[in-house]
KOLTOR-637686 format. One line per 10 residues: number of its first residue (from 1); their letters; for each residue x, y, z of C-alpha. Coordinates in steps of 0.02 Angstrom, whole numbers, padded with zeros to 5 digits. Layout:
NUM	A	X,Y,Z | ...
This chain:
1	MNTEAKGPAT	00000,00000,00000 | 00068,00171,-00047 | 00035,00272,00105 | 00084,00430,00191 | 00023,00505,00352 | -00010,00691,00349 | -00074,00835,00453 | -00003,00916,00609 | 00060,00798,00740 | -00003,00781,00917
11	GSATGPITGA	00089,00756,01076 | 00266,00796,01021 | 00380,00744,01162 | 00517,00855,01224 | 00654,00733,01183 | 00676,00570,01087 | 00589,00417,01163 | 00606,00231,01129 | 00502,00134,01004 | 00420,00043,01149
21	EIVVRCLAEE	00367,00208,01228 | 00302,00264,01057 | 00192,00108,01048 | 00119,00147,01218 | 00093,00332,01175 | 00007,00285,01011 | -00116,00170,01101 | -00154,00309,01225 | -00182,00432,01079 | -00308,00307,01005
31	GVEHVFGYPG	-00402,00305,01170 | -00363,00121,01202 | -00418,00069,01378 | -00382,-00118,01377 | -00248,-00223,01294 | -00244,-00414,01298 | -00079,-00501,01284 | 00061,-00617,01336 | 00242,-00561,01357 | 00395,-00641,01279
41	GAVLYIYDAI	00574,-00596,01233 | 00539,-00494,01076 | 00411,-00379,01162 | 00498,-00353,01330 | 00542,-00171,01293 | 00357,-00141,01254 | 00305,-00228,01415 | 00429,-00122,01512 | 00347,00034,01437 | 00174,-00036,01483
51	FQQNKFQHIL	00234,-00054,01663 | 00278,00130,01667 | 00113,00202,01601 | -00063,00221,01673 | -00169,00257,01519 | -00231,00080,01486 | -00245,-00086,01576 | -00156,-00242,01513 | -00246,-00410,01537 | -00129,-00558,01548
61	VRHEQAAIHA	-00211,-00709,01465 | -00148,-00889,01479 | -00129,-00924,01292 | -00103,-00804,01146 | -00255,-00873,01054 | -00363,-00812,01198 | -00284,-00637,01189 | -00340,-00617,01009 | -00513,-00692,01043 | -00538,-00577,01194
71	ADAYSRSSNK	-00485,-00422,01094 | -00602,-00480,00954 | -00753,-00494,01073 | -00705,-00330,01155 | -00728,-00252,00984 | -00887,-00350,00939 | -00975,-00297,01099 | -00927,-00113,01093 | -00885,00025,00973 | -00697,00008,00998
81	VGVAIVTSGP	-00551,-00071,00909 | -00486,-00224,01004 | -00298,-00225,01040 | -00183,-00372,01078 | 00005,-00397,01097 | 00099,-00560,01063 | 00282,-00605,01053 | 00376,-00672,00901 | 00375,-00854,00839 | 00253,-00962,00937
91	GVTNAVTGLS	00165,-00805,01003 | 00120,-00759,00825 | 00077,-00935,00767 | -00037,-00956,00919 | -00123,-00795,00867 | -00163,-00852,00690 | -00328,-00939,00735 | -00388,-00782,00825 | -00337,-00671,00679 | -00423,-00785,00555
101	TAYMDSIPMV	-00582,-00788,00661 | -00588,-00597,00665 | -00544,-00583,00480 | -00686,-00697,00424 | -00812,-00595,00525 | -00736,-00424,00480 | -00695,-00371,00658 | -00585,-00215,00682 | -00429,-00258,00782 | -00248,-00205,00796
111	VISGQVPSHA	-00124,-00340,00845 | 00054,-00291,00889 | 00180,-00432,00872 | 00361,-00435,00922 | 00494,-00489,00798 | 00676,-00541,00818 | 00801,-00396,00796 | 00812,-00326,00617 | 00989,-00396,00587 | 00932,-00571,00637
121	IGQDAFQECD	00779,-00579,00519 | 00805,-00722,00397 | 00941,-00803,00504 | 00827,-00933,00587 | 00850,-00843,00751 | 00772,-00905,00913 | 00582,-00881,00907 | 00586,-00814,00731 | 00450,-00841,00603 | 00396,-00749,00446
131	TVGITRPVVK	00254,-00656,00530 | 00204,-00551,00381 | 00202,-00706,00270 | 00108,-00817,00392 | -00027,-00689,00434 | -00050,-00611,00261 | -00200,-00721,00212 | -00291,-00695,00379 | -00279,-00506,00406 | -00346,-00355,00316
141	HNFLVKDVKD	-00170,-00285,00307 | -00003,-00308,00396 | 00155,-00205,00420 | 00337,-00242,00463 | 00413,-00087,00543 | 00593,-00065,00482 | 00631,00106,00556 | 00578,00181,00721 | 00537,00344,00631 | 00394,00253,00540
151	LAATIKKAFF	00321,00174,00697 | 00194,00305,00752 | 00128,00334,00575 | 00114,00145,00548 | 00010,00119,00705 | -00102,00265,00653 | -00128,00181,00484 | -00162,00014,00569 | -00305,00086,00671 | -00371,00180,00519
161	IARTGRPGPV	-00371,00025,00407 | -00445,-00085,00545 | -00599,00023,00576 | -00640,00096,00403 | -00719,00017,00248 | -00750,-00167,00277 | -00667,-00180,00449 | -00541,-00314,00493 | -00386,-00358,00595 | -00222,-00270,00557
171	LVDIPKDISM	-00055,-00333,00620 | 00099,-00226,00656 | 00261,-00327,00671 | 00395,-00235,00771 | 00575,-00302,00777 | 00652,-00297,00951 | 00786,-00169,00907 | 00655,-00050,00836 | 00566,-00052,01005 | 00733,00002,01084
181	HKCHFDYPKE	00787,00136,00956 | 00742,00316,00996 | 00661,00457,00899 | 00545,00606,00928 | 00362,00561,00950 | 00245,00632,00819 | 00072,00559,00804 | -00015,00609,00642 | -00191,00681,00657 | -00251,00611,00490
191	VEMRSYRPVD	-00205,00475,00369 | -00203,00491,00182 | -00182,00328,00086 | -00169,00327,-00101 | -00216,00147,-00123 | -00352,00136,00008 | -00508,00243,-00011 | -00663,00156,00052 | -00832,00218,-00012 | -00965,00258,00120
201	KGHSGQIRKA	-01107,00337,00023 | -01210,00224,-00089 | -01255,00278,-00267 | -01418,00378,-00258 | -01478,00317,-00429 | -01454,00134,-00377 | -01545,00165,-00213 | -01689,00247,-00309 | -01702,00093,-00422 | -01699,-00021,-00269
211	VQLLLQAERP	-01838,00078,-00182 | -01948,00067,-00338 | -01917,-00120,-00353 | -01959,-00149,-00169 | -02120,-00049,-00180 | -02178,-00150,-00331 | -02137,-00318,-00249 | -02275,-00442,-00214 | -02171,-00562,-00109 | -02029,-00455,-00038
221	MIYTGGGVIL	-01898,-00515,00085 | -01767,-00422,00187 | -01611,-00524,00225 | -01480,-00446,00340 | -01311,-00499,00406 | -01163,-00448,00512 | -01135,-00290,00407 | -01284,-00209,00493 | -01205,-00241,00663 | -01032,-00180,00609
231	AHAAPELNKL	-01104,-00019,00538 | -01208,00016,00694 | -01357,00021,00577 | -01484,-00074,00685 | -01592,00082,00722 | -01606,00122,00536 | -01641,-00060,00492 | -01781,-00072,00621 | -01856,00089,00553 | -01848,00026,00373
241	VDRLGFPCTN	-01924,-00146,00408 | -02063,-00072,00515 | -02100,00059,00383 | -02111,-00066,00240 | -02203,-00202,00336 | -02097,-00338,00250 | -02034,-00500,00328 | -01854,-00493,00390 | -01724,-00626,00428 | -01555,-00603,00517
251	TLMGLGGYRA	-01408,-00719,00487 | -01306,-00793,00629 | -01191,-00640,00626 | -01337,-00520,00608 | -01440,-00579,00759 | -01511,-00431,00852 | -01493,-00317,00698 | -01683,-00323,00682 | -01773,-00361,00846 | -01827,-00542,00869
261	SSEQYVGMPG	-01983,-00491,00967 | -02063,-00415,00810 | -02199,-00508,00716 | -02106,-00465,00556 | -01954,-00564,00611 | -01960,-00738,00535 | -01805,-00808,00623 | -01632,-00853,00562 | -01606,-00921,00384 | -01494,-01062,00325
271	MHGTYEANMA	-01435,-01233,00375 | -01516,-01226,00547 | -01632,-01080,00512 | -01821,-01082,00530 | -01935,-01162,00402 | -02026,-00997,00373 | -01864,-00897,00346 | -01796,-01022,00219 | -01959,-01043,00124 | -01981,-00854,00116
281	MQNCDVLIAI	-01801,-00833,00054 | -01830,-00965,-00080 | -02002,-00906,-00138 | -01988,-00715,-00131 | -01993,-00611,-00290 | -01881,-00468,-00228 | -01742,-00500,-00103 | -01640,-00361,-00026 | -01478,-00419,00057 | -01407,-00291,00179
291	GARFDDRVIG	-01232,-00322,00245 | -01244,-00509,00210 | -01139,-00614,00093 | -01248,-00761,00032 | -01139,-00880,00131 | -01150,-01068,00093 | -01227,-01099,00264 | -01363,-00971,00227 | -01424,-01005,00050 | -01374,-01189,00033
301	NPKHFASHPR	-01343,-01241,-00146 | -01324,-01084,-00258 | -01393,-01177,-00412 | -01549,-01229,-00316 | -01564,-01052,-00246 | -01555,-00977,-00421 | -01689,-01097,-00488 | -01825,-00981,-00421 | -01822,-00818,-00519 | -01813,-00665,-00408
311	KIIHVDIDPS	-01739,-00491,-00415 | -01594,-00465,-00294 | -01534,-00300,-00219 | -01368,-00314,-00127 | -01302,-00179,-00009 | -01122,-00206,00050 | -00970,-00099,00087 | -00856,-00224,00002 | -00881,-00228,-00188 | -00791,-00396,-00198
321	SISKRVKVDI	-00931,-00476,-00094 | -01067,-00423,-00217 | -01115,-00552,-00350 | -00981,-00668,-00279 | -01096,-00819,-00250 | -01260,-00763,-00328 | -01296,-00646,-00473 | -01364,-00478,-00412 | -01482,-00360,-00508 | -01453,-00198,-00412
331	PIVGNVKDVL	-01282,-00184,-00326 | -01261,-00043,-00199 | -01085,-00016,-00131 | -01078,00085,00028 | -01081,00088,00217 | -01243,00003,00272 | -01291,00145,00390 | -01268,00282,00258 | -01363,00179,00128 | -01509,00145,00246
341	IEFLAQLDAA	-01522,00331,00293 | -01534,00371,00106 | -01660,00228,00083 | -01773,00301,00218 | -01759,00476,00142 | -01806,00410,-00030 | -01952,00311,00042 | -02017,00472,00118 | -02006,00557,-00051 | -02082,00412,-00151
351	EAKPNVNALS	-02259,00430,-00213 | -02291,00243,-00217 | -02329,00134,-00066 | -02303,-00053,-00042 | -02431,-00166,-00127 | -02548,-00196,00021 | -02654,-00337,-00054 | -02508,-00437,-00119 | -02417,-00410,00046 | -02567,-00475,00145
361	NWWKQIAEWR	-02570,-00636,00039 | -02382,-00655,00063 | -02402,-00642,00252 | -02541,-00774,00245 | -02420,-00890,00158 | -02284,-00853,00289 | -02411,-00886,00429 | -02444,-01056,00351 | -02257,-01096,00353 | -02246,-01033,00531
371	GRECLKYPTS	-02387,-01152,00576 | -02263,-01297,00554 | -02184,-01240,00721 | -02013,-01297,00665 | -01927,-01252,00831 | -02045,-01355,00938 | -01956,-01495,01032 | -02017,-01638,01144 | -02005,-01594,01329 | -01948,-01720,01461
381	DLVIKPQAVV	-01957,-01744,01650 | -01815,-01870,01645 | -01674,-01789,01546 | -01625,-01606,01526 | -01665,-01540,01352 | -01529,-01419,01295 | -01657,-01306,01207 | -01751,-01288,01373 | -01592,-01228,01461 | -01567,-01089,01331
391	EKVFQITKGD	-01751,-01037,01343 | -01732,-01027,01532 | -01574,-00920,01517 | -01674,-00804,01403 | -01816,-00790,01530 | -01703,-00762,01680 | -01594,-00630,01593 | -01751,-00552,01513 | -01662,-00559,01347 | -01541,-00424,01404
401	AFITSDVGQH	-01379,-00522,01428 | -01226,-00531,01318 | -01219,-00710,01256 | -01055,-00783,01196 | -01048,-00955,01122 | -00930,-01079,01042 | -00965,-01188,00891 | -01073,-01342,00880 | -01248,-01395,00931 | -01251,-01280,01083
411	QMWAAQYYRF	-01211,-01132,00969 | -01361,-01168,00858 | -01478,-01192,01007 | -01417,-01028,01081 | -01449,-00939,00914 | -01621,-01019,00893 | -01693,-01003,01068 | -01615,-00844,01139 | -01710,-00704,01057 | -01601,-00551,01030
421	DKPRRWINSG	-01683,-00380,01022 | -01522,-00280,01024 | -01366,-00283,00916 | -01192,-00331,00982 | -01268,-00447,01114 | -01232,-00608,01021 | -01045,-00637,01015 | -00995,-00785,00910 | -00875,-00850,00777 | -00978,-00857,00617
431	GLGTMGVGLP	-00866,-00872,00464 | -00724,-00977,00532 | -00826,-01077,00658 | -00691,-01080,00793 | -00712,-01194,00943 | -00640,-01125,01106 | -00693,-00943,01081 | -00835,-00941,01209 | -00736,-00911,01369 | -00608,-00784,01299
441	YAMGVQMANP	-00756,-00697,01213 | -00844,-00682,01380 | -00685,-00603,01454 | -00674,-00474,01313 | -00860,-00433,01328 | -00849,-00406,01515 | -00696,-00296,01498 | -00791,-00187,01374 | -00957,-00193,01472 | -00909,-00210,01656
451	DATVACITGE	-01086,-00192,01726 | -01175,-00307,01603 | -01236,-00486,01628 | -01124,-00602,01524 | -01164,-00785,01492 | -01060,-00909,01393 | -01163,-01052,01318 | -01038,-01187,01277 | -01012,-01375,01260 | -00893,-01494,01346
461	GSIQMCIQEL	-00790,-01507,01184 | -00772,-01320,01153 | -00740,-01265,01332 | -00588,-01377,01348 | -00499,-01286,01208 | -00471,-01127,01309 | -00517,-01184,01485 | -00353,-01115,01554 | -00432,-00941,01540 | -00527,-00979,01700
471	ATCKQYHLTP	-00363,-00921,01781 | -00372,-00753,01689 | -00553,-00732,01748 | -00495,-00760,01927 | -00351,-00637,01914 | -00459,-00496,01842 | -00618,-00534,01941 | -00717,-00575,01784 | -00882,-00659,01825 | -00968,-00730,01669
481	KIIMLNNRFL	-01093,-00872,01696 | -01035,-01026,01601 | -01180,-01134,01543 | -01107,-01295,01479 | -01228,-01410,01386 | -01138,-01573,01417 | -01197,-01717,01307 | -01032,-01813,01322 | -01016,-01804,01132 | -00943,-01687,01003
491	GMVRQWQEID	-01126,-01654,00967 | -01124,-01579,00793 | -00997,-01707,00731 | -01106,-01845,00805 | -01262,-01771,00722 | -01181,-01773,00550 | -01112,-01948,00580 | -01288,-02006,00626 | -01367,-01927,00472 | -01234,-01952,00338
501	YGSRYSESYM	-01113,-02085,00400 | -01225,-02229,00456 | -01209,-02183,00643 | -01025,-02230,00642 | -00969,-02118,00785 | -00787,-02103,00737 | -00693,-02008,00874 | -00844,-01902,00922 | -00878,-01955,01101 | -00792,-01897,01257
511	DSLPDFEKLA	-00757,-02039,01377 | -00632,-01959,01494 | -00710,-01794,01544 | -00643,-01704,01697 | -00748,-01667,01850 | -00791,-01492,01788 | -00860,-01432,01956 | -00697,-01477,02046 | -00597,-01401,01902 | -00693,-01237,01916
521	EAYGHVGMKI	-00665,-01240,02105 | -00480,-01275,02080 | -00472,-01112,01979 | -00560,-01023,02123 | -00736,-01016,02050 | -00906,-01093,02091 | -00948,-01260,02008 | -01122,-01336,01990 | -01185,-01497,01914 | -01367,-01505,01858
531	EKPGDVDGAL	-01438,-01674,01808 | -01628,-01659,01831 | -01745,-01553,01724 | -01834,-01494,01883 | -01670,-01415,01947 | -01631,-01308,01793 | -01732,-01155,01842 | -01671,-01147,02022 | -01488,-01175,01975 | -01491,-01037,01842
541	KEAFGMKDRL	-01576,-00913,01960 | -01447,-00952,02095 | -01302,-00933,01973 | -01361,-00768,01898 | -01395,-00708,02077 | -01207,-00725,02117 | -01155,-00564,02033 | -00979,-00564,02099 | -00930,-00745,02058 | -00893,-00843,01901
551	VFMNFITDQS	-01013,-00992,01906 | -00974,-01144,01799 | -01134,-01243,01768 | -01121,-01420,01703 | -01292,-01467,01631 | -01298,-01654,01593 | -01410,-01650,01439 | -01501,-01774,01327 | -01369,-01862,01222 | -01484,-01903,01079
561	ENVWPMVKAG	-01545,-01726,01046 | -01508,-01653,00873 | -01521,-01477,00802 | -01677,-01461,00693 | -01728,-01400,00565 | -01582,-01441,00453 | -01532,-01414,00272 | -01401,-01543,00227 | -01242,-01481,00144 | -01268,-01468,-00045
571	KGLSEMMLGS	-01457,-01459,-00030 | -01573,-01313,-00069 | -01664,-01202,00058 | -01833,-01281,00026 | -01762,-01457,00049 | -01770,-01446,00238 | -01778,-01586,00364 | -01887,-01536,00511 | -01842,-01683,00623 | -01777,-01861,00630
581	EDL	-01940,-01921,00547 | -01875,-01840,00385 | -01716,-01943,00382
């Protein structure tokens, strides 16, 4: 990228200061309050500078992967850029999964990594790896700082790139000698980058065409994704959907973008979406996609999806995402919030109104699909149903908690049965599908929202991938409620093996699980085991009543329970299985 920082500088120091002090000063200039990290040889000068400042707090995690995940959730649950620091070599390679997770979901983050001294680069030095090379495919951009004079401007650019356009993680690799070299501190006010000019405003003519098309539609559908959340466009989206009276669906990443309590909300689309959302997606005549990317888990088989003729409007800040998987009729490139503001203004000015009669027939059809009650599940007095636990969490928290989750069956149940009315309350790995994120996510969320209720809905497979972070929670008095749906199986793997692989459960069951209650207690927290359906309500109320303790709840759930409805991989949206009777 050809770049130059310009404008008057802020905070010029009286004399030259070290690169490490510059890093710290830059973070303070950006208003950073929390940094997650793990020290090591290549970043010791930076850690020494952190010791000597009081502008931000450093949170020491127990594994670098957790530092990136926590910074990622810190960003997802607030309006800030998450920041993490890792050392060279294994510090960086441990961070790759976290970077990739944030990159797939377009989360703004700045990661500072240490590097071996400049003269040792390429010499197979101790704890050396090609950081720029390794991380290039999983970040929005990365930098190797070769001169201390470039350091402040580079960090400024990193924050600018991370939060503008389609957001994403940016990595700044700093050799150890650069963090020791001295120069005067100049922090640029603005950044001018020749090769990076994101567009915010959508094309008015395209928006006009889209408004006309929507008002003529007989079976319209609004499909929204994570882009609405990232652009802080939930208020505008709610206004638009309410104004038009159309059905709306939110993807996994878009949950809470449009409120789930509305009658117009038809649930989540896709592989484990609702029957009514998928049938409406498949059978609509005009589809507007807002900040969503027609992901394979959302539309199923693209050929099958395209077999029903419909006009598609696609609003996205990233032009490369438009018409990538499905052909689009009206592309609109721009920031979702700006585009929706223009949409609302043009609706006000439009003479035409939505087609009321056609819309009423469309809603009758949707009501018929709804009548299938696809999320109904059999209740039991003998075994705990995982869906019932999530519903109870929703009732007890009144739908107002931050919910983090991992990946697997528990993730889908959390998304299906916790009904989000607000954006940035559902914190989850969508694109990459990373197990182990739930607990570090809960830490990041609580750091960003210290007074909020935070619950982590996880499984016994996922939680064990970052369980060491229970120590971090103890050190920093973090008190999320961990709700572990323990079916003694890698549930989603088992479900697929049952459906597609003749119930050959290859390596999917857990037969040496720890005593989770004792483990939680060993880390200094409260452990609970719940085995009877009649105890679920009382245990959850007790746990959420303990505001100042982390409570680890081990719910022994029904082993045979599967996530329904389901669209099998390679199938179309209307080829749904609503339960085991469809197998």
